Each structure stands twice: as C-alpha cells, then as structure tokens.
SETI-818206 format. One record per atom (N, C-alpha, C): atom name; residue number from 1; x, y, z. Coordinates in steps of 0.05 Angstrom, whole numbers, always signed. Layout:
N
{r "CA" NUM {X Y Z}}
...
//
This chain:
202
{r "N" 1 {+258 +132 -971}}
{r "CA" 1 {+276 +154 -965}}
{r "C" 1 {+278 +159 -935}}
{r "N" 2 {+289 +181 -927}}
{r "CA" 2 {+293 +187 -899}}
{r "C" 2 {+267 +190 -885}}
{r "N" 3 {+247 +203 -898}}
{r "CA" 3 {+220 +207 -886}}
{r "C" 3 {+207 +180 -879}}
{r "N" 4 {+209 +161 -898}}
{r "CA" 4 {+197 +135 -894}}
{r "C" 4 {+211 +121 -871}}
{r "N" 5 {+237 +123 -869}}
{r "CA" 5 {+253 +111 -848}}
{r "C" 5 {+244 +121 -820}}
{r "N" 6 {+241 +148 -819}}
{r "CA" 6 {+233 +160 -793}}
{r "C" 6 {+205 +151 -786}}
{r "N" 7 {+186 +150 -805}}
{r "CA" 7 {+159 +142 -799}}
{r "C" 7 {+158 +113 -790}}
{r "N" 8 {+174 +95 -803}}
{r "CA" 8 {+176 +67 -795}}
{r "C" 8 {+187 +65 -766}}
{r "N" 9 {+207 +81 -760}}
{r "CA" 9 {+219 +80 -733}}
{r "C" 9 {+199 +89 -712}}
{r "N" 10 {+184 +110 -718}}
{r "CA" 10 {+164 +120 -700}}
{r "C" 10 {+142 +99 -696}}
{r "N" 11 {+134 +86 -717}}
{r "CA" 11 {+113 +66 -716}}
{r "C" 11 {+122 +42 -698}}
{r "N" 12 {+147 +34 -702}}
{r "CA" 12 {+158 +12 -686}}
{r "C" 12 {+159 +19 -657}}
{r "N" 13 {+167 +44 -652}}
{r "CA" 13 {+168 +54 -624}}
{r "C" 13 {+140 +54 -612}}
{r "N" 14 {+120 +62 -628}}
{r "CA" 14 {+92 +62 -618}}
{r "C" 14 {+83 +34 -611}}
{r "N" 15 {+90 +14 -628}}
{r "CA" 15 {+82 -13 -623}}
{r "C" 15 {+95 -24 -598}}
{r "N" 16 {+120 -16 -593}}
{r "CA" 16 {+134 -24 -569}}
{r "C" 16 {+120 -14 -544}}
{r "N" 17 {+112 +11 -545}}
{r "CA" 17 {+98 +23 -522}}
{r "C" 17 {+71 +9 -518}}
{r "N" 18 {+56 +4 -539}}
{r "CA" 18 {+30 -9 -537}}
{r "C" 18 {+34 -37 -526}}
{r "N" 19 {+54 -52 -536}}
{r "CA" 19 {+60 -79 -527}}
{r "C" 19 {+66 -80 -498}}
{r "N" 20 {+83 -61 -489}}
{r "CA" 20 {+91 -60 -461}}
{r "C" 20 {+67 -54 -443}}
{r "N" 21 {+50 -34 -452}}
{r "CA" 21 {+27 -27 -436}}
{r "C" 21 {+7 -50 -434}}
{r "N" 22 {+3 -64 -457}}
{r "CA" 22 {-15 -86 -457}}
{r "C" 22 {-5 -108 -439}}
{r "N" 23 {+21 -114 -441}}
{r "CA" 23 {+33 -135 -424}}
{r "C" 23 {+30 -128 -395}}
{r "N" 24 {+35 -103 -387}}
{r "CA" 24 {+33 -95 -360}}
{r "C" 24 {+4 -98 -350}}
{r "N" 25 {-15 -90 -367}}
{r "CA" 25 {-43 -91 -360}}
{r "C" 25 {-52 -120 -356}}
{r "N" 26 {-41 -138 -373}}
{r "CA" 26 {-48 -166 -371}}
{r "C" 26 {-38 -179 -346}}
{r "N" 27 {-17 -167 -334}}
{r "CA" 27 {-6 -178 -309}}
{r "C" 27 {-21 -167 -284}}
{r "N" 28 {-40 -150 -288}}
{r "CA" 28 {-55 -139 -265}}
{r "C" 28 {-73 -160 -253}}
{r "N" 29 {-75 -158 -226}}
{r "CA" 29 {-93 -176 -212}}
{r "C" 29 {-114 -159 -198}}
{r "N" 30 {-135 -172 -187}}
{r "CA" 30 {-156 -157 -174}}
{r "C" 30 {-146 -141 -150}}
{r "N" 31 {-125 -151 -137}}
{r "CA" 31 {-113 -137 -115}}
{r "C" 31 {-87 -123 -124}}
{r "N" 32 {-86 -97 -121}}
{r "CA" 32 {-62 -82 -129}}
{r "C" 32 {-38 -89 -112}}
{r "N" 33 {-43 -98 -88}}
{r "CA" 33 {-22 -105 -69}}
{r "C" 33 {-13 -134 -73}}
{r "N" 34 {+13 -139 -75}}
{r "CA" 34 {+24 -166 -78}}
{r "C" 34 {+35 -175 -51}}
{r "N" 35 {+32 -201 -46}}
{r "CA" 35 {+41 -212 -21}}
{r "C" 35 {+31 -197 +4}}
{r "N" 36 {+5 -192 +3}}
{r "CA" 36 {-7 -177 +25}}
{r "C" 36 {-14 -193 +50}}
{r "N" 37 {-12 -220 +47}}
{r "CA" 37 {-17 -237 +70}}
{r "C" 37 {+8 -250 +82}}
{r "N" 38 {+31 -247 +68}}
{r "CA" 38 {+57 -255 +78}}
{r "C" 38 {+59 -285 +83}}
{r "N" 39 {+40 -301 +73}}
{r "CA" 39 {+40 -329 +78}}
{r "C" 39 {+62 -344 +63}}
{r "N" 40 {+76 -330 +45}}
{r "CA" 40 {+99 -341 +32}}
{r "C" 40 {+124 -341 +51}}
{r "N" 41 {+122 -325 +72}}
{r "CA" 41 {+144 -323 +91}}
{r "C" 41 {+167 -306 +81}}
{r "N" 42 {+162 -290 +60}}
{r "CA" 42 {+182 -272 +50}}
{r "C" 42 {+172 -243 +50}}
{r "N" 43 {+190 -224 +48}}
{r "CA" 43 {+183 -195 +50}}
{r "C" 43 {+175 -184 +23}}
{r "N" 44 {+190 -191 +2}}
{r "CA" 44 {+186 -179 -25}}
{r "C" 44 {+157 -182 -34}}
{r "N" 45 {+146 -161 -48}}
{r "CA" 45 {+159 -137 -57}}
{r "C" 45 {+157 -113 -39}}
{r "N" 46 {+153 -118 -13}}
{r "CA" 46 {+150 -95 +6}}
{r "C" 46 {+177 -82 +10}}
{r "N" 47 {+176 -56 +15}}
{r "CA" 47 {+199 -40 +22}}
{r "C" 47 {+192 -25 +48}}
{r "N" 48 {+205 -3 +54}}
{r "CA" 48 {+201 +10 +79}}
{r "C" 48 {+211 +38 +79}}
{r "N" 49 {+201 +54 +99}}
{r "CA" 49 {+213 +79 +107}}
{r "C" 49 {+223 +74 +135}}
{r "N" 50 {+249 +76 +139}}
{r "CA" 50 {+262 +69 +164}}
{r "C" 50 {+276 +43 +161}}
{r "N" 51 {+277 +28 +183}}
{r "CA" 51 {+292 +3 +183}}
{r "C" 51 {+278 -18 +166}}
{r "N" 52 {+293 -38 +156}}
{r "CA" 52 {+283 -59 +140}}
{r "C" 52 {+263 -76 +157}}
{r "N" 53 {+239 -82 +146}}
{r "CA" 53 {+220 -98 +161}}
{r "C" 53 {+228 -127 +161}}
{r "N" 54 {+215 -143 +177}}
{r "CA" 54 {+220 -172 +178}}
{r "C" 54 {+194 -187 +179}}
{r "N" 55 {+196 -213 +174}}
{r "CA" 55 {+172 -230 +176}}
{r "C" 55 {+169 -239 +205}}
{r "N" 56 {+145 -237 +216}}
{r "CA" 56 {+139 -245 +243}}
{r "C" 56 {+120 -268 +243}}
{r "N" 57 {+125 -288 +260}}
{r "CA" 57 {+107 -310 +262}}
{r "C" 57 {+82 -302 +278}}
{r "N" 58 {+59 -312 +268}}
{r "CA" 58 {+34 -306 +281}}
{r "C" 58 {+21 -281 +271}}
{r "N" 59 {+4 -284 +250}}
{r "CA" 59 {-9 -262 +238}}
{r "C" 59 {-38 -258 +249}}
{r "N" 60 {-53 -241 +235}}
{r "CA" 60 {-81 -236 +243}}
{r "C" 60 {-98 -260 +237}}
{r "N" 61 {-119 -264 +253}}
{r "CA" 61 {-139 -285 +248}}
{r "C" 61 {-127 -313 +245}}
{r "N" 62 {-105 -318 +259}}
{r "CA" 62 {-94 -345 +259}}
{r "C" 62 {-75 -351 +236}}
{r "N" 63 {-69 -331 +219}}
{r "CA" 63 {-51 -336 +197}}
{r "C" 63 {-22 -341 +207}}
{r "N" 64 {-5 -351 +190}}
{r "CA" 64 {+22 -359 +199}}
{r "C" 64 {+40 -335 +203}}
{r "N" 65 {+39 -315 +185}}
{r "CA" 65 {+59 -294 +186}}
{r "C" 65 {+46 -266 +183}}
{r "N" 66 {+61 -246 +191}}
{r "CA" 66 {+55 -218 +187}}
{r "C" 66 {+81 -204 +181}}
{r "N" 67 {+79 -179 +173}}
{r "CA" 67 {+103 -162 +168}}
{r "C" 67 {+107 -144 +192}}
{r "N" 68 {+131 -143 +202}}
{r "CA" 68 {+137 -127 +226}}
{r "C" 68 {+159 -107 +220}}
{r "N" 69 {+155 -82 +230}}
{r "CA" 69 {+176 -62 +228}}
{r "C" 69 {+183 -51 +255}}
{r "N" 70 {+208 -52 +262}}
{r "CA" 70 {+218 -43 +288}}
{r "C" 70 {+236 -18 +284}}
{r "N" 71 {+246 -8 +306}}
{r "CA" 71 {+265 +14 +304}}
{r "C" 71 {+254 +39 +291}}
{r "N" 72 {+229 +45 +296}}
{r "CA" 72 {+216 +68 +283}}
{r "C" 72 {+223 +94 +299}}
{r "N" 73 {+240 +111 +288}}
{r "CA" 73 {+248 +135 +301}}
{r "C" 73 {+232 +160 +293}}
{r "N" 74 {+215 +156 +273}}
{r "CA" 74 {+197 +177 +264}}
{r "C" 74 {+169 +166 +260}}
{r "N" 75 {+148 +182 +262}}
{r "CA" 75 {+121 +172 +259}}
{r "C" 75 {+116 +162 +231}}
{r "N" 76 {+129 +173 +211}}
{r "CA" 76 {+124 +165 +184}}
{r "C" 76 {+139 +140 +176}}
{r "N" 77 {+155 +129 +193}}
{r "CA" 77 {+169 +103 +188}}
{r "C" 77 {+148 +81 +187}}
{r "N" 78 {+150 +64 +167}}
{r "CA" 78 {+132 +41 +165}}
{r "C" 78 {+136 +27 +138}}
{r "N" 79 {+123 +4 +135}}
{r "CA" 79 {+125 -12 +110}}
{r "C" 79 {+111 +2 +87}}
{r "N" 80 {+120 -4 +63}}
{r "CA" 80 {+109 +8 +39}}
{r "C" 80 {+111 -11 +15}}
{r "N" 81 {+94 -7 -5}}
{r "CA" 81 {+96 -23 -29}}
{r "C" 81 {+88 -6 -53}}
{r "N" 82 {+104 -8 -75}}
{r "CA" 82 {+97 +6 -100}}
{r "C" 82 {+73 -8 -113}}
{r "N" 83 {+54 +8 -123}}
{r "CA" 83 {+31 -2 -137}}
{r "C" 83 {+35 +1 -167}}
{r "N" 84 {+26 -18 -183}}
{r "CA" 84 {+29 -17 -212}}
{r "C" 84 {+11 +5 -224}}
{r "N" 85 {+24 +25 -235}}
{r "CA" 85 {+8 +48 -247}}
{r "C" 85 {-8 +38 -271}}
{r "N" 86 {+2 +17 -285}}
{r "CA" 86 {-13 +7 -308}}
{r "C" 86 {-39 -7 -300}}
{r "N" 87 {-43 -12 -274}}
{r "CA" 87 {-66 -27 -266}}
{r "C" 87 {-89 -10 -255}}
{r "N" 88 {-88 +16 -259}}
{r "CA" 88 {-110 +33 -252}}
{r "C" 88 {-112 +56 -271}}
{r "N" 89 {-136 +69 -271}}
{r "CA" 89 {-141 +92 -288}}
{r "C" 89 {-152 +115 -270}}
{r "N" 90 {-149 +140 -279}}
{r "CA" 90 {-161 +162 -264}}
{r "C" 90 {-191 +158 -260}}
{r "N" 91 {-200 +162 -236}}
{r "CA" 91 {-228 +158 -229}}
{r "C" 91 {-234 +131 -217}}
{r "N" 92 {-216 +112 -220}}
{r "CA" 92 {-220 +86 -207}}
{r "C" 92 {-221 +89 -177}}
{r "N" 93 {-239 +75 -164}}
{r "CA" 93 {-241 +76 -135}}
{r "C" 93 {-233 +49 -123}}
{r "N" 94 {-219 +50 -101}}
{r "CA" 94 {-209 +26 -89}}
{r "C" 94 {-215 +24 -59}}
{r "N" 95 {-219 +0 -50}}
{r "CA" 95 {-223 -6 -21}}
{r "C" 95 {-197 -18 -10}}
{r "N" 96 {-186 -4 +9}}
{r "CA" 96 {-162 -15 +23}}
{r "C" 96 {-171 -28 +49}}
{r "N" 97 {-162 -52 +52}}
{r "CA" 97 {-167 -67 +77}}
{r "C" 97 {-140 -77 +88}}
{r "N" 98 {-137 -77 +114}}
{r "CA" 98 {-113 -88 +126}}
{r "C" 98 {-118 -94 +155}}
{r "N" 99 {-101 -110 +166}}
{r "CA" 99 {-101 -115 +195}}
{r "C" 99 {-75 -103 +206}}
{r "N" 100 {-76 -89 +228}}
{r "CA" 100 {-53 -76 +238}}
{r "C" 100 {-52 -78 +269}}
{r "N" 101 {-29 -82 +279}}
{r "CA" 101 {-25 -82 +308}}
{r "C" 101 {+1 -68 +315}}
{r "N" 102 {+3 -60 +340}}
{r "CA" 102 {+28 -47 +350}}
{r "C" 102 {+38 -61 +375}}
{r "N" 103 {+63 -58 +379}}
{r "CA" 103 {+76 -71 +402}}
{r "C" 103 {+98 -53 +413}}
{r "N" 104 {+100 -52 +439}}
{r "CA" 104 {+121 -37 +452}}
{r "C" 104 {+132 -53 +475}}
{r "N" 105 {+158 -57 +475}}
{r "CA" 105 {+172 -73 +496}}
{r "C" 105 {+160 -100 +498}}
{r "N" 106 {+152 -112 +475}}
{r "CA" 106 {+142 -139 +474}}
{r "C" 106 {+113 -142 +482}}
{r "N" 107 {+99 -120 +488}}
{r "CA" 107 {+71 -120 +496}}
{r "C" 107 {+54 -106 +475}}
{r "N" 108 {+29 -115 +472}}
{r "CA" 108 {+11 -102 +453}}
{r "C" 108 {+7 -73 +462}}
{r "N" 109 {+7 -55 +442}}
{r "CA" 109 {+4 -26 +447}}
{r "C" 109 {-23 -18 +434}}
{r "N" 110 {-42 -11 +451}}
{r "CA" 110 {-68 -3 +440}}
{r "C" 110 {-69 +27 +433}}
{r "N" 111 {-87 +34 +416}}
{r "CA" 111 {-89 +61 +407}}
{r "C" 111 {-118 +71 +410}}
{r "N" 112 {-121 +98 +408}}
{r "CA" 112 {-147 +111 +410}}
{r "C" 112 {-154 +122 +383}}
{r "N" 113 {-176 +112 +371}}
{r "CA" 113 {-183 +120 +344}}
{r "C" 113 {-191 +149 +342}}
{r "N" 114 {-197 +161 +365}}
{r "CA" 114 {-205 +189 +365}}
{r "C" 114 {-181 +208 +366}}
{r "N" 115 {-158 +197 +369}}
{r "CA" 115 {-134 +214 +372}}
{r "C" 115 {-117 +213 +347}}
{r "N" 116 {-108 +237 +339}}
{r "CA" 116 {-89 +239 +316}}
{r "C" 116 {-62 +246 +327}}
{r "N" 117 {-42 +229 +323}}
{r "CA" 117 {-15 +234 +333}}
{r "C" 117 {-13 +228 +363}}
{r "N" 118 {+10 +235 +374}}
{r "CA" 118 {+14 +229 +402}}
{r "C" 118 {+19 +200 +408}}
{r "N" 119 {+22 +193 +434}}
{r "CA" 119 {+29 +166 +441}}
{r "C" 119 {+6 +147 +440}}
{r "N" 120 {-18 +157 +437}}
{r "CA" 120 {-41 +139 +436}}
{r "C" 120 {-55 +139 +409}}
{r "N" 121 {-44 +153 +389}}
{r "CA" 121 {-56 +154 +363}}
{r "C" 121 {-53 +127 +348}}
{r "N" 122 {-72 +122 +329}}
{r "CA" 122 {-71 +98 +313}}
{r "C" 122 {-57 +103 +287}}
{r "N" 123 {-45 +82 +275}}
{r "CA" 123 {-33 +84 +249}}
{r "C" 123 {-53 +88 +227}}
{r "N" 124 {-44 +98 +204}}
{r "CA" 124 {-61 +102 +181}}
{r "C" 124 {-47 +90 +157}}
{r "N" 125 {-62 +86 +135}}
{r "CA" 125 {-51 +78 +110}}
{r "C" 125 {-53 +102 +91}}
{r "N" 126 {-33 +107 +75}}
{r "CA" 126 {-33 +130 +58}}
{r "C" 126 {-24 +122 +30}}
{r "N" 127 {-31 +139 +11}}
{r "CA" 127 {-21 +137 -17}}
{r "C" 127 {+0 +158 -21}}
{r "N" 128 {+23 +150 -29}}
{r "CA" 128 {+47 +167 -31}}
{r "C" 128 {+54 +169 -61}}
{r "N" 129 {+50 +192 -73}}
{r "CA" 129 {+53 +195 -102}}
{r "C" 129 {+78 +212 -107}}
{r "N" 130 {+97 +201 -122}}
{r "CA" 130 {+122 +215 -128}}
{r "C" 130 {+121 +225 -157}}
{r "N" 131 {+125 +252 -159}}
{r "CA" 131 {+126 +265 -185}}
{r "C" 131 {+151 +281 -188}}
{r "N" 132 {+157 +290 -213}}
{r "CA" 132 {+180 +306 -218}}
{r "C" 132 {+179 +332 -202}}
{r "N" 133 {+155 +342 -197}}
{r "CA" 133 {+151 +368 -184}}
{r "C" 133 {+149 +365 -153}}
{r "N" 134 {+149 +341 -143}}
{r "CA" 134 {+147 +338 -115}}
{r "C" 134 {+132 +312 -107}}
{r "N" 135 {+125 +311 -82}}
{r "CA" 135 {+111 +287 -71}}
{r "C" 135 {+84 +295 -59}}
{r "N" 136 {+64 +279 -65}}
{r "CA" 136 {+38 +283 -53}}
{r "C" 136 {+32 +258 -35}}
{r "N" 137 {+22 +263 -11}}
{r "CA" 137 {+14 +242 +7}}
{r "C" 137 {-14 +247 +17}}
{r "N" 138 {-31 +227 +16}}
{r "CA" 138 {-58 +230 +27}}
{r "C" 138 {-66 +205 +42}}
{r "N" 139 {-78 +209 +66}}
{r "CA" 139 {-87 +186 +82}}
{r "C" 139 {-112 +175 +70}}
{r "N" 140 {-113 +148 +67}}
{r "CA" 140 {-136 +136 +53}}
{r "C" 140 {-150 +115 +70}}
{r "N" 141 {-138 +105 +92}}
{r "CA" 141 {-151 +85 +108}}
{r "C" 141 {-143 +88 +137}}
{r "N" 142 {-162 +83 +155}}
{r "CA" 142 {-157 +87 +184}}
{r "C" 142 {-167 +62 +199}}
{r "N" 143 {-160 +60 +224}}
{r "CA" 143 {-169 +39 +241}}
{r "C" 143 {-199 +41 +246}}
{r "N" 144 {-213 +19 +245}}
{r "CA" 144 {-242 +18 +250}}
{r "C" 144 {-247 -3 +272}}
{r "N" 145 {-264 +3 +291}}
{r "CA" 145 {-270 -16 +312}}
{r "C" 145 {-248 -18 +333}}
{r "N" 146 {-253 -35 +352}}
{r "CA" 146 {-235 -39 +374}}
{r "C" 146 {-215 -61 +368}}
{r "N" 147 {-194 -63 +384}}
{r "CA" 147 {-174 -84 +380}}
{r "C" 147 {-186 -111 +385}}
{r "N" 148 {-178 -131 +369}}
{r "CA" 148 {-187 -158 +372}}
{r "C" 148 {-166 -175 +387}}
{r "N" 149 {-165 -200 +380}}
{r "CA" 149 {-146 -219 +393}}
{r "C" 149 {-118 -210 +387}}
{r "N" 150 {-102 -209 +408}}
{r "CA" 150 {-73 -202 +407}}
{r "C" 150 {-69 -173 +398}}
{r "N" 151 {-90 -157 +400}}
{r "CA" 151 {-86 -128 +394}}
{r "C" 151 {-89 -121 +365}}
{r "N" 152 {-99 -139 +348}}
{r "CA" 152 {-102 -133 +320}}
{r "C" 152 {-126 -114 +315}}
{r "N" 153 {-122 -93 +300}}
{r "CA" 153 {-143 -75 +291}}
{r "C" 153 {-149 -79 +261}}
{r "N" 154 {-174 -76 +254}}
{r "CA" 154 {-181 -74 +226}}
{r "C" 154 {-177 -46 +216}}
{r "N" 155 {-168 -44 +191}}
{r "CA" 155 {-164 -18 +178}}
{r "C" 155 {-180 -18 +152}}
{r "N" 156 {-193 +4 +146}}
{r "CA" 156 {-210 +5 +122}}
{r "C" 156 {-211 +33 +111}}
{r "N" 157 {-213 +36 +85}}
{r "CA" 157 {-217 +62 +72}}
{r "C" 157 {-221 +59 +43}}
{r "N" 158 {-238 +77 +32}}
{r "CA" 158 {-243 +78 +3}}
{r "C" 158 {-231 +104 -8}}
{r "N" 159 {-217 +101 -31}}
{r "CA" 159 {-204 +125 -42}}
{r "C" 159 {-205 +124 -73}}
{r "N" 160 {-199 +146 -85}}
{r "CA" 160 {-199 +149 -114}}
{r "C" 160 {-171 +154 -124}}
{r "N" 161 {-165 +141 -147}}
{r "CA" 161 {-140 +148 -161}}
{r "C" 161 {-146 +171 -180}}
{r "N" 162 {-127 +189 -181}}
{r "CA" 162 {-130 +214 -197}}
{r "C" 162 {-111 +214 -221}}
{r "N" 163 {-114 +234 -238}}
{r "CA" 163 {-97 +236 -262}}
{r "C" 163 {-68 +240 -254}}
{r "N" 164 {-63 +254 -232}}
{r "CA" 164 {-35 +259 -224}}
{r "C" 164 {-23 +233 -213}}
{r "N" 165 {-39 +214 -203}}
{r "CA" 165 {-29 +188 -195}}
{r "C" 165 {-20 +173 -220}}
{r "N" 166 {-37 +173 -240}}
{r "CA" 166 {-31 +158 -265}}
{r "C" 166 {-6 +169 -278}}
{r "N" 167 {-1 +195 -276}}
{r "CA" 167 {+22 +208 -290}}
{r "C" 167 {+47 +208 -273}}
{r "N" 168 {+46 +195 -249}}
{r "CA" 168 {+68 +196 -231}}
{r "C" 168 {+90 +176 -237}}
{r "N" 169 {+113 +182 -226}}
{r "CA" 169 {+136 +163 -229}}
{r "C" 169 {+133 +139 -211}}
{r "N" 170 {+119 +143 -189}}
{r "CA" 170 {+116 +122 -170}}
{r "C" 170 {+91 +127 -152}}
{r "N" 171 {+75 +106 -147}}
{r "CA" 171 {+53 +108 -129}}
{r "C" 171 {+56 +85 -108}}
{r "N" 172 {+57 +92 -83}}
{r "CA" 172 {+61 +73 -62}}
{r "C" 172 {+37 +73 -42}}
{r "N" 173 {+32 +50 -30}}
{r "CA" 173 {+16 +49 -7}}
{r "C" 173 {+35 +47 +17}}
{r "N" 174 {+29 +63 +38}}
{r "CA" 174 {+47 +65 +61}}
{r "C" 174 {+31 +62 +87}}
{r "N" 175 {+43 +50 +107}}
{r "CA" 175 {+31 +49 +133}}
{r "C" 175 {+48 +66 +152}}
{r "N" 176 {+36 +85 +166}}
{r "CA" 176 {+52 +104 +181}}
{r "C" 176 {+35 +115 +205}}
{r "N" 177 {+48 +133 +219}}
{r "CA" 177 {+35 +148 +241}}
{r "C" 177 {+30 +133 +267}}
{r "N" 178 {+42 +109 +269}}
{r "CA" 178 {+42 +96 +295}}
{r "C" 178 {+61 +112 +313}}
{r "N" 179 {+57 +112 +339}}
{r "CA" 179 {+75 +128 +356}}
{r "C" 179 {+104 +120 +353}}
{r "N" 180 {+122 +139 +356}}
{r "CA" 180 {+151 +135 +354}}
{r "C" 180 {+160 +114 +374}}
{r "N" 181 {+177 +95 +366}}
{r "CA" 181 {+187 +75 +384}}
{r "C" 181 {+169 +50 +386}}
{r "N" 182 {+146 +51 +373}}
{r "CA" 182 {+127 +28 +374}}
{r "C" 182 {+131 +11 +349}}
{r "N" 183 {+133 -15 +352}}
{r "CA" 183 {+135 -33 +329}}
{r "C" 183 {+107 -35 +316}}
{r "N" 184 {+107 -37 +289}}
{r "CA" 184 {+82 -39 +275}}
{r "C" 184 {+81 -65 +259}}
{r "N" 185 {+59 -79 +260}}
{r "CA" 185 {+54 -104 +245}}
{r "C" 185 {+31 -100 +226}}
{r "N" 186 {+33 -111 +202}}
{r "CA" 186 {+11 -110 +183}}
{r "C" 186 {+6 -138 +172}}
{r "N" 187 {-19 -143 +164}}
{r "CA" 187 {-26 -169 +153}}
{r "C" 187 {-52 -165 +137}}
{r "N" 188 {-57 -184 +119}}
{r "CA" 188 {-82 -183 +104}}
{r "C" 188 {-87 -158 +88}}
{r "N" 189 {-66 -147 +75}}
{r "CA" 189 {-69 -121 +61}}
{r "C" 189 {-80 -126 +33}}
{r "N" 190 {-100 -111 +26}}
{r "CA" 190 {-111 -112 -1}}
{r "C" 190 {-120 -85 -10}}
{r "N" 191 {-117 -80 -36}}
{r "CA" 191 {-127 -55 -49}}
{r "C" 191 {-143 -65 -73}}
{r "N" 192 {-169 -65 -71}}
{r "CA" 192 {-187 -77 -91}}
{r "C" 192 {-205 -56 -103}}
{r "N" 193 {-209 -57 -129}}
{r "CA" 193 {-227 -38 -142}}
{r "C" 193 {-255 -43 -134}}
{r "N" 194 {-270 -21 -129}}
{r "CA" 194 {-298 -23 -121}}
{r "C" 194 {-315 -6 -139}}
{r "N" 195 {-341 -12 -140}}
{r "CA" 195 {-360 +5 -155}}
{r "C" 195 {-371 +27 -137}}
{r "N" 196 {-390 +42 -146}}
{r "CA" 196 {-400 +64 -131}}
{r "C" 196 {-414 +56 -106}}
{r "N" 197 {-423 +31 -104}}
{r "CA" 197 {-437 +21 -81}}
{r "C" 197 {-418 +6 -62}}
{r "N" 198 {-392 +9 -67}}
{r "CA" 198 {-371 -3 -50}}
{r "C" 198 {-372 -34 -51}}
{r "N" 199 {-383 -45 -73}}
{r "CA" 199 {-382 -74 -77}}
{r "C" 199 {-358 -82 -92}}
{r "N" 200 {-341 -99 -81}}
{r "CA" 200 {-316 -107 -95}}
{r "C" 200 {-323 -119 -122}}
{r "N" 201 {-309 -111 -142}}
{r "CA" 201 {-313 -121 -169}}
{r "C" 201 {-296 -145 -176}}
{r "N" 202 {-278 -152 -157}}
{r "CA" 202 {-261 -175 -162}}
{r "C" 202 {-276 -202 -156}}
//
C-alpha cells in the first residue's frame, strides 16, 4: 500500500546517502589539499580571492612550479582551495605545512614575523567556513623561521576541525594578509591529520 511505498522510498534515499558518503570517504587521501605542489603545471582545483592566480616557474626547494597571485588590492586577497568535508570529523587535528614567499616590483619582499598587518607583516593561512548563518574565519598557520633561498618562508600550524566545520556548506584553506600590492607565492601545501603528539598519521 501507500505506507509500504513511502517506506521503500525512504529506504532507497537512505541507501543513496550512505553510498555517496562512503564513496566520498573512499576518495579521501592523507593530504586534504590537492595539487599542493603544483608540479602538474596547472592551477586546478585552486581558486582565489581577488585576481586569478597563475603558475610560476621556480618553486620552493628547487621544485619546478609554484602558485602565484598578483594584483592584490586587499590584504585578504590570496589563493584558496575547498577541502572535502567528507574527509574529516569533528575533533580531528591537522598539521598545515606550506612554503610561502612574497615579491614586489620583481624583488623578494621580506616580512617580520613579529608584526601583524602593515607593510612588513607576514602572510597567514586560515580556515574559512561558510554556513547559512554566516562565515567564520580563523588563522591556523603562520610563518616560522627566517627566509631561505629566494625569500621562501616555511609556514606551519596545527588546528582542530569542529562540528560547525563538518556541518558547513564549504570549508576552505586560504592564504591571506600579505601586504597590499605584494605578490604572493605558495608551494608545498599540505593539510595532514596528526595525533595528539603531532606525529603525522599518513
């Protein structure tokens, strides 16, 4: 009868959801970031706030390529990537690592790790969570150590995913807060799950 039909429809819908969730989970890798080393020579799946980024020859530590964003008219302009919500759970902790450098008028632009904002401040990595009720942004990784060859800085940070991240419409990792008018380069980006002792589980 009608009741049986409705129950069967609900059951099929449930199976579809389970199947999709399982499929998404099976596609997860140890690194939540895809194409974080740019050695494919393509931009995807990276996006941006501000102008479209481009591939730049000569990455960190002798790699072939890095991602470059120019024309930054606001501090929050920078490259971004959506993270797969199916690949983490509330309470999971992650280590973000990246290499970052800045350039102005074709010359390396150095920053001061002790300064927040201004013309000498260093960029940060943030988690940008989009919900129906609004947007939450939190900084999760900062520059560590001094600049290396060609002005590349290491960036590092450990952070936790929360229930509001899991329930969000979109979760992004973003690179921002370099001084206005300064080009930003990123390379070697990874977001890997860690245990309580900060040992990568991948």
